PyMOL commands that place a pseudoatom at each C-alpha (Angstrom):
pseudoatom trace, name=CA, resn=MET, resi=1, chain=A, elem=C, hetatm=0, pos=[-15.918, 84.185, 131.441]
pseudoatom trace, name=CA, resn=ILE, resi=2, chain=A, elem=C, hetatm=0, pos=[-18.224, 85.086, 134.330]
pseudoatom trace, name=CA, resn=SER, resi=3, chain=A, elem=C, hetatm=0, pos=[-17.193, 83.730, 137.721]
pseudoatom trace, name=CA, resn=ASP, resi=4, chain=A, elem=C, hetatm=0, pos=[-19.152, 81.275, 139.860]
pseudoatom trace, name=CA, resn=GLU, resi=5, chain=A, elem=C, hetatm=0, pos=[-19.261, 83.886, 142.634]
pseudoatom trace, name=CA, resn=GLN, resi=6, chain=A, elem=C, hetatm=0, pos=[-20.872, 86.497, 140.365]
pseudoatom trace, name=CA, resn=LEU, resi=7, chain=A, elem=C, hetatm=0, pos=[-23.420, 83.989, 139.031]
pseudoatom trace, name=CA, resn=ASP, resi=8, chain=A, elem=C, hetatm=0, pos=[-24.275, 82.944, 142.584]
pseudoatom trace, name=CA, resn=ALA, resi=9, chain=A, elem=C, hetatm=0, pos=[-24.765, 86.580, 143.595]
pseudoatom trace, name=CA, resn=TYR, resi=10, chain=A, elem=C, hetatm=0, pos=[-27.167, 87.101, 140.649]
pseudoatom trace, name=CA, resn=ARG, resi=11, chain=A, elem=C, hetatm=0, pos=[-29.047, 83.883, 141.523]
pseudoatom trace, name=CA, resn=ILE, resi=12, chain=A, elem=C, hetatm=0, pos=[-29.429, 84.709, 145.211]
pseudoatom trace, name=CA, resn=SER, resi=13, chain=A, elem=C, hetatm=0, pos=[-30.535, 88.299, 144.612]
pseudoatom trace, name=CA, resn=GLY, resi=14, chain=A, elem=C, hetatm=0, pos=[-32.936, 87.374, 141.801]
pseudoatom trace, name=CA, resn=GLU, resi=15, chain=A, elem=C, hetatm=0, pos=[-31.705, 90.421, 139.920]
pseudoatom trace, name=CA, resn=LYS, resi=16, chain=A, elem=C, hetatm=0, pos=[-32.718, 90.717, 136.271]
pseudoatom trace, name=CA, resn=ILE, resi=17, chain=A, elem=C, hetatm=0, pos=[-29.664, 90.511, 134.027]
pseudoatom trace, name=CA, resn=ARG, resi=18, chain=A, elem=C, hetatm=0, pos=[-28.804, 91.139, 130.396]
pseudoatom trace, name=CA, resn=VAL, resi=19, chain=A, elem=C, hetatm=0, pos=[-26.698, 88.708, 128.366]
pseudoatom trace, name=CA, resn=VAL, resi=20, chain=A, elem=C, hetatm=0, pos=[-24.998, 90.505, 125.482]
pseudoatom trace, name=CA, resn=ARG, resi=21, chain=A, elem=C, hetatm=0, pos=[-24.334, 87.961, 122.729]
pseudoatom trace, name=CA, resn=ASP, resi=22, chain=A, elem=C, hetatm=0, pos=[-23.327, 90.250, 119.852]
pseudoatom trace, name=CA, resn=GLY, resi=23, chain=A, elem=C, hetatm=0, pos=[-23.595, 93.827, 118.608]
pseudoatom trace, name=CA, resn=LEU, resi=24, chain=A, elem=C, hetatm=0, pos=[-27.382, 93.769, 118.125]
pseudoatom trace, name=CA, resn=GLU, resi=25, chain=A, elem=C, hetatm=0, pos=[-29.444, 94.754, 121.141]
pseudoatom trace, name=CA, resn=SER, resi=26, chain=A, elem=C, hetatm=0, pos=[-32.361, 92.699, 119.806]
pseudoatom trace, name=CA, resn=ASN, resi=27, chain=A, elem=C, hetatm=0, pos=[-30.249, 89.544, 120.311]
pseudoatom trace, name=CA, resn=ASP, resi=28, chain=A, elem=C, hetatm=0, pos=[-29.718, 90.208, 124.029]
pseudoatom trace, name=CA, resn=VAL, resi=29, chain=A, elem=C, hetatm=0, pos=[-31.268, 87.752, 126.478]
pseudoatom trace, name=CA, resn=LYS, resi=30, chain=A, elem=C, hetatm=0, pos=[-32.898, 89.248, 129.567]
pseudoatom trace, name=CA, resn=GLY, resi=31, chain=A, elem=C, hetatm=0, pos=[-33.880, 87.234, 132.614]
pseudoatom trace, name=CA, resn=ILE, resi=32, chain=A, elem=C, hetatm=0, pos=[-32.728, 85.746, 135.915]
pseudoatom trace, name=CA, resn=VAL, resi=33, chain=A, elem=C, hetatm=0, pos=[-29.989, 83.196, 136.613]
pseudoatom trace, name=CA, resn=LEU, resi=34, chain=A, elem=C, hetatm=0, pos=[-31.253, 79.728, 137.539]
pseudoatom trace, name=CA, resn=ALA, resi=35, chain=A, elem=C, hetatm=0, pos=[-28.205, 77.450, 137.397]
pseudoatom trace, name=CA, resn=TRP, resi=36, chain=A, elem=C, hetatm=0, pos=[-24.843, 76.945, 135.695]
pseudoatom trace, name=CA, resn=ASP, resi=37, chain=A, elem=C, hetatm=0, pos=[-22.036, 74.504, 135.086]
pseudoatom trace, name=CA, resn=GLU, resi=38, chain=A, elem=C, hetatm=0, pos=[-18.488, 74.905, 133.794]
pseudoatom trace, name=CA, resn=SER, resi=39, chain=A, elem=C, hetatm=0, pos=[-19.589, 75.891, 130.261]
pseudoatom trace, name=CA, resn=GLN, resi=40, chain=A, elem=C, hetatm=0, pos=[-23.244, 77.043, 130.310]
pseudoatom trace, name=CA, resn=VAL, resi=41, chain=A, elem=C, hetatm=0, pos=[-25.685, 79.219, 132.267]
pseudoatom trace, name=CA, resn=MET, resi=42, chain=A, elem=C, hetatm=0, pos=[-29.448, 78.661, 132.464]
pseudoatom trace, name=CA, resn=ILE, resi=43, chain=A, elem=C, hetatm=0, pos=[-31.501, 81.863, 132.296]
pseudoatom trace, name=CA, resn=ARG, resi=44, chain=A, elem=C, hetatm=0, pos=[-35.264, 82.141, 132.874]
pseudoatom trace, name=CA, resn=ARG, resi=45, chain=A, elem=C, hetatm=0, pos=[-36.697, 84.718, 130.512]
pseudoatom trace, name=CA, resn=PRO, resi=46, chain=A, elem=C, hetatm=0, pos=[-39.737, 86.894, 131.392]
pseudoatom trace, name=CA, resn=ASN, resi=47, chain=A, elem=C, hetatm=0, pos=[-42.001, 84.573, 129.340]
pseudoatom trace, name=CA, resn=LYS, resi=48, chain=A, elem=C, hetatm=0, pos=[-40.976, 81.714, 131.711]
pseudoatom trace, name=CA, resn=ARG, resi=49, chain=A, elem=C, hetatm=0, pos=[-38.916, 79.917, 129.053]
pseudoatom trace, name=CA, resn=VAL, resi=50, chain=A, elem=C, hetatm=0, pos=[-35.477, 78.691, 130.075]
pseudoatom trace, name=CA, resn=VAL, resi=51, chain=A, elem=C, hetatm=0, pos=[-32.473, 79.096, 127.784]
pseudoatom trace, name=CA, resn=LYS, resi=52, chain=A, elem=C, hetatm=0, pos=[-28.923, 77.758, 128.065]
pseudoatom trace, name=CA, resn=LEU, resi=53, chain=A, elem=C, hetatm=0, pos=[-26.188, 80.208, 127.158]
pseudoatom trace, name=CA, resn=ASP, resi=54, chain=A, elem=C, hetatm=0, pos=[-22.410, 80.015, 126.928]
pseudoatom trace, name=CA, resn=ARG, resi=55, chain=A, elem=C, hetatm=0, pos=[-20.526, 81.434, 129.929]
pseudoatom trace, name=CA, resn=ASN, resi=56, chain=A, elem=C, hetatm=0, pos=[-18.235, 83.429, 127.623]
pseudoatom trace, name=CA, resn=TYR, resi=57, chain=A, elem=C, hetatm=0, pos=[-20.960, 85.982, 126.806]
pseudoatom trace, name=CA, resn=LEU, resi=58, chain=A, elem=C, hetatm=0, pos=[-21.111, 89.297, 128.658]
pseudoatom trace, name=CA, resn=TYR, resi=59, chain=A, elem=C, hetatm=0, pos=[-23.407, 89.094, 131.726]
pseudoatom trace, name=CA, resn=GLN, resi=60, chain=A, elem=C, hetatm=0, pos=[-24.440, 92.371, 133.352]
pseudoatom trace, name=CA, resn=PRO, resi=61, chain=A, elem=C, hetatm=0, pos=[-27.271, 93.735, 135.517]
pseudoatom trace, name=CA, resn=PHE, resi=62, chain=A, elem=C, hetatm=0, pos=[-30.201, 94.884, 133.393]
pseudoatom trace, name=CA, resn=SER, resi=63, chain=A, elem=C, hetatm=0, pos=[-30.178, 98.212, 135.235]
pseudoatom trace, name=CA, resn=GLU, resi=64, chain=A, elem=C, hetatm=0, pos=[-26.739, 99.065, 133.794]
pseudoatom trace, name=CA, resn=PRO, resi=65, chain=A, elem=C, hetatm=0, pos=[-26.525, 100.654, 130.347]
pseudoatom trace, name=CA, resn=ARG, resi=66, chain=A, elem=C, hetatm=0, pos=[-25.719, 98.294, 127.492]
pseudoatom trace, name=CA, resn=PRO, resi=67, chain=A, elem=C, hetatm=0, pos=[-22.094, 98.561, 126.304]
pseudoatom trace, name=CA, resn=GLU, resi=68, chain=A, elem=C, hetatm=0, pos=[-21.286, 99.830, 122.830]
pseudoatom trace, name=CA, resn=ALA, resi=69, chain=A, elem=C, hetatm=0, pos=[-21.201, 97.207, 120.060]
pseudoatom trace, name=CA, resn=ASP, resi=70, chain=A, elem=C, hetatm=0, pos=[-17.410, 97.295, 119.648]
pseudoatom trace, name=CA, resn=THR, resi=71, chain=A, elem=C, hetatm=0, pos=[-16.748, 96.613, 123.369]
pseudoatom trace, name=CA, resn=ALA, resi=72, chain=A, elem=C, hetatm=0, pos=[-19.283, 93.764, 123.687]
pseudoatom trace, name=CA, resn=GLU, resi=73, chain=A, elem=C, hetatm=0, pos=[-17.294, 91.300, 121.643]
for i in range(1, 73): cmd.bond("trace and resi %d" % i, "trace and resi %d" % (i + 1))
show_as sticks, trace
zoom trace
């Protein structure tokens, strides 16, 4: 699970992140961190829609390469 400190750093910097949900790159969510609680994170996507995602997914900067499918789960 991603830490509060890491989420706060992403929120303050406004850095675009990637949320890897499964092995398919097309299912990744890209956007910026808006808010979070103990179980969910709110991400604003480029189309301005806001989605709530589980904190147990893999959160990484968009600039970093996407991990291989077997390591993302």
